[in-house]
TIRO-2110 file (N, C-alpha, C; in Angstrom, 1 decimal):
// TIRO-2110
0.9, -1.3, 0.0, N, 1, A
0.0, 0.1, 0.0, CA, 1, A
0.9, 1.2, -0.1, C, 1, A
0.6, 2.2, -0.8, N, 2, A
1.3, 3.4, -0.8, CA, 2, A
1.1, 4.4, 0.4, C, 2, A
2.0, 5.2, 0.8, N, 3, A
1.6, 6.1, 1.8, CA, 3, A
0.6, 7.2, 1.4, C, 3, A
-0.2, 7.5, 2.5, N, 4, A
-1.2, 8.5, 2.4, CA, 4, A
-0.6, 9.8, 2.2, C, 4, A
-1.1, 10.5, 1.1, N, 5, A
-0.5, 11.9, 0.8, CA, 5, A
-1.7, 12.8, 0.9, C, 5, A
-1.5, 14.0, 1.5, N, 6, A
-2.6, 15.1, 1.6, CA, 6, A
-2.0, 16.3, 1.2, C, 6, A
-2.9, 17.4, 0.9, N, 7, A
-2.4, 18.7, 0.5, CA, 7, A
-2.4, 19.6, 1.7, C, 7, A
-1.4, 20.4, 1.8, N, 8, A
-1.4, 21.3, 2.9, CA, 8, A
-2.5, 22.4, 2.7, C, 8, A
-3.4, 22.6, 3.8, N, 9, A
-4.5, 23.5, 3.7, CA, 9, A
-4.2, 24.9, 3.3, C, 9, A
-2.8, 25.2, 3.7, N, 10, A
-2.6, 26.7, 3.5, CA, 10, A
-1.9, 27.0, 2.1, C, 10, A
-1.0, 26.0, 1.6, N, 11, A
-0.2, 26.3, 0.4, CA, 11, A
-0.6, 25.3, -0.6, C, 11, A
-1.2, 24.1, -0.3, N, 12, A
-1.6, 23.3, -1.3, CA, 12, A
-0.4, 22.2, -1.7, C, 12, A
0.7, 22.3, -1.1, N, 13, A
1.8, 21.4, -1.3, CA, 13, A
1.4, 19.9, -0.8, C, 13, A
1.7, 19.0, -1.6, N, 14, A
1.6, 17.6, -1.2, CA, 14, A
2.5, 17.1, -0.3, C, 14, A
2.0, 16.4, 0.8, N, 15, A
3.0, 15.8, 1.8, CA, 15, A
2.5, 14.4, 2.2, C, 15, A
3.5, 13.7, 2.5, N, 16, A
3.2, 12.3, 3.1, CA, 16, A
2.7, 12.5, 4.7, C, 16, A
1.5, 12.0, 4.9, N, 17, A
0.7, 12.1, 6.1, CA, 17, A
1.7, 11.7, 7.4, C, 17, A
2.2, 10.5, 7.2, N, 18, A
2.9, 9.9, 8.4, CA, 18, A
4.3, 10.6, 8.6, C, 18, A
4.8, 11.3, 7.6, N, 19, A
6.2, 11.9, 7.7, CA, 19, A
6.0, 13.4, 8.1, C, 19, A
4.9, 14.0, 8.1, N, 20, A
4.8, 15.3, 8.3, CA, 20, A
4.5, 15.8, 9.8, C, 20, A
5.6, 16.4, 10.5, N, 21, A
5.5, 16.8, 11.8, CA, 21, A
4.5, 17.8, 12.1, C, 21, A
4.1, 18.7, 11.2, N, 22, A
3.1, 19.7, 11.4, CA, 22, A
1.8, 19.4, 10.7, C, 22, A
1.5, 18.1, 10.6, N, 23, A
0.3, 17.8, 9.9, CA, 23, A
-1.1, 18.4, 10.5, C, 23, A
-1.9, 18.8, 9.7, N, 24, A
-2.1, 18.7, 8.2, CA, 24, A
-1.1, 19.7, 7.4, C, 24, A
-0.5, 20.5, 8.0, N, 25, A
0.4, 21.4, 7.3, CA, 25, A
1.8, 20.9, 7.0, C, 25, A
2.4, 21.5, 5.9, N, 26, A
3.6, 21.1, 5.4, CA, 26, A
4.8, 21.7, 6.3, C, 26, A
4.4, 22.7, 7.0, N, 27, A
5.5, 23.5, 7.7, CA, 27, A
4.9, 24.2, 8.9, C, 27, A
5.9, 24.6, 9.9, N, 28, A
5.4, 25.4, 10.9, CA, 28, A
4.9, 26.8, 10.4, C, 28, A
5.5, 27.3, 9.3, N, 29, A
5.0, 28.6, 8.7, CA, 29, A
3.6, 28.5, 8.3, C, 29, A
3.3, 27.4, 7.5, N, 30, A
1.9, 27.3, 7.1, CA, 30, A
0.8, 27.1, 8.3, C, 30, A
1.5, 26.4, 9.4, N, 31, A
0.5, 26.2, 10.4, CA, 31, A
0.3, 27.6, 11.0, C, 31, A
1.3, 28.4, 11.3, N, 32, A
1.1, 29.8, 11.8, CA, 32, A
0.3, 30.7, 11.0, C, 32, A
0.4, 30.6, 9.6, N, 33, A
-0.4, 31.4, 8.8, CA, 33, A
-2.0, 31.1, 9.0, C, 33, A
-2.3, 29.8, 9.1, N, 34, A
-3.5, 29.4, 9.2, CA, 34, A
-4.1, 29.8, 10.7, C, 34, A
-3.2, 29.6, 11.7, N, 35, A
-3.7, 30.1, 13.0, CA, 35, A
-3.9, 31.8, 13.1, C, 35, A
-3.1, 32.5, 12.4, N, 36, A
-3.4, 33.9, 12.2, CA, 36, A
-4.6, 34.3, 11.6, C, 36, A
-4.9, 33.4, 10.4, N, 37, A
-6.3, 33.6, 9.9, CA, 37, A
-7.4, 33.4, 10.8, C, 37, A
-7.4, 32.5, 11.7, N, 38, A
-8.4, 32.2, 12.5, CA, 38, A
-8.4, 33.3, 13.8, C, 38, A
-7.4, 33.8, 14.1, N, 39, A
-7.2, 34.8, 15.2, CA, 39, A
-7.8, 36.2, 14.7, C, 39, A
-7.6, 36.4, 13.5, N, 40, A
-7.9, 37.6, 12.7, CA, 40, A
-9.4, 37.7, 12.2, C, 40, A
-10.0, 36.4, 12.5, N, 41, A
-11.4, 36.3, 12.0, CA, 41, A
-11.5, 36.2, 10.4, C, 41, A
-10.4, 35.9, 9.7, N, 42, A
-10.4, 35.7, 8.2, CA, 42, A
-11.2, 34.4, 8.0, C, 42, A
-11.0, 33.5, 9.0, N, 43, A
-11.8, 32.1, 9.0, CA, 43, A
-12.7, 32.1, 10.2, C, 43, A
-13.8, 31.3, 10.0, N, 44, A
-14.8, 31.2, 11.1, CA, 44, A
-15.6, 30.0, 10.8, C, 44, A
-16.1, 29.5, 11.8, N, 45, A
-17.2, 28.4, 11.7, CA, 45, A
-18.5, 29.0, 11.4, C, 45, A
-19.2, 28.6, 10.3, N, 46, A
-20.4, 29.3, 10.0, CA, 46, A
-21.4, 29.0, 11.1, C, 46, A
-22.3, 30.0, 11.5, N, 47, A
-23.3, 29.9, 12.3, CA, 47, A
-23.9, 31.2, 12.6, C, 47, A
-24.8, 31.3, 13.6, N, 48, A
-25.5, 32.4, 14.0, CA, 48, A
-24.5, 33.2, 14.7, C, 48, A
-24.5, 34.6, 14.6, N, 49, A
-23.7, 35.7, 15.3, CA, 49, A
-24.1, 35.6, 16.8, C, 49, A
-23.0, 35.6, 17.6, N, 50, A
-23.2, 35.6, 19.0, CA, 50, A
-23.8, 37.0, 19.4, C, 50, A
-24.6, 36.9, 20.5, N, 51, A
-25.2, 38.3, 20.9, CA, 51, A
-24.1, 39.1, 21.5, C, 51, A
-24.1, 40.4, 21.4, N, 52, A
-23.2, 41.4, 21.7, CA, 52, A
-23.1, 41.3, 23.3, C, 52, A
-21.8, 41.5, 23.9, N, 53, A
-21.8, 41.5, 25.3, CA, 53, A
-22.2, 42.9, 26.0, C, 53, A
-22.9, 42.9, 27.0, N, 54, A
-23.3, 44.2, 27.6, CA, 54, A
-22.1, 45.0, 28.1, C, 54, A
-22.1, 46.2, 28.0, N, 55, A
-21.1, 47.2, 28.4, CA, 55, A
-20.9, 46.9, 30.0, C, 55, A
-19.7, 47.2, 30.5, N, 56, A
-19.4, 46.9, 31.8, CA, 56, A
-19.7, 48.2, 32.6, C, 56, A
-20.1, 49.3, 31.9, N, 57, A
-20.6, 50.5, 32.7, CA, 57, A
-22.1, 50.4, 33.2, C, 57, A
-22.1, 50.4, 34.4, N, 58, A
-23.5, 50.4, 35.1, CA, 58, A
-24.1, 48.9, 35.1, C, 58, A
-23.3, 47.9, 35.0, N, 59, A
-23.8, 46.4, 34.9, CA, 59, A
-24.3, 46.2, 36.4, C, 59, A
-25.3, 45.2, 36.4, N, 60, A
-25.8, 44.9, 37.7, CA, 60, A
-24.8, 44.2, 38.6, C, 60, A
-23.7, 43.6, 38.0, N, 61, A
-22.7, 42.9, 38.7, CA, 61, A
-21.8, 43.9, 39.6, C, 61, A
-21.7, 45.1, 39.1, N, 62, A
-20.9, 46.1, 39.8, CA, 62, A
-21.5, 46.8, 40.9, C, 62, A
-22.9, 46.6, 41.2, N, 63, A
-23.7, 47.2, 42.2, CA, 63, A
-23.7, 46.3, 43.4, C, 63, A
-23.7, 46.8, 44.6, N, 64, A
-23.9, 45.9, 45.7, CA, 64, A
-25.3, 45.2, 45.6, C, 64, A
-25.3, 44.0, 46.3, N, 65, A
-26.6, 43.3, 46.4, CA, 65, A
-27.5, 44.0, 47.3, C, 65, A
-28.9, 43.9, 46.9, N, 66, A
-29.9, 44.5, 47.7, CA, 66, A
-30.7, 43.3, 48.3, C, 66, A
-31.3, 43.9, 49.4, N, 67, A
-32.1, 42.8, 50.1, CA, 67, A
-31.5, 42.3, 51.4, C, 67, A
-32.0, 41.2, 51.9, N, 68, A
-31.6, 40.9, 53.4, CA, 68, A
-30.1, 40.5, 53.3, C, 68, A
-29.4, 40.8, 54.3, N, 69, A
-28.0, 40.4, 54.3, CA, 69, A
-27.9, 39.0, 54.6, C, 69, A
-26.8, 38.4, 54.0, N, 70, A
-26.5, 36.9, 54.4, CA, 70, A
-25.9, 36.8, 55.6, C, 70, A
-26.2, 35.8, 56.4, N, 71, A
-25.5, 35.6, 57.7, CA, 71, A
-24.5, 34.5, 57.6, C, 71, A
END
């Protein structure tokens, strides 16, 4: 059986799966390029947009609790 070859998702270079230390990427450079794309939101998993986080100004968490004191 011949070794399994795959294409690097970043540059498209063919590589042997079992011999690739950065798999599925061909090099650390391609791995970091892909990571950067995720961190800068050039890549994303499709889905509904998450609701916006409320501003921290005047949030109920910043105010002291009202009501009977806990003993």
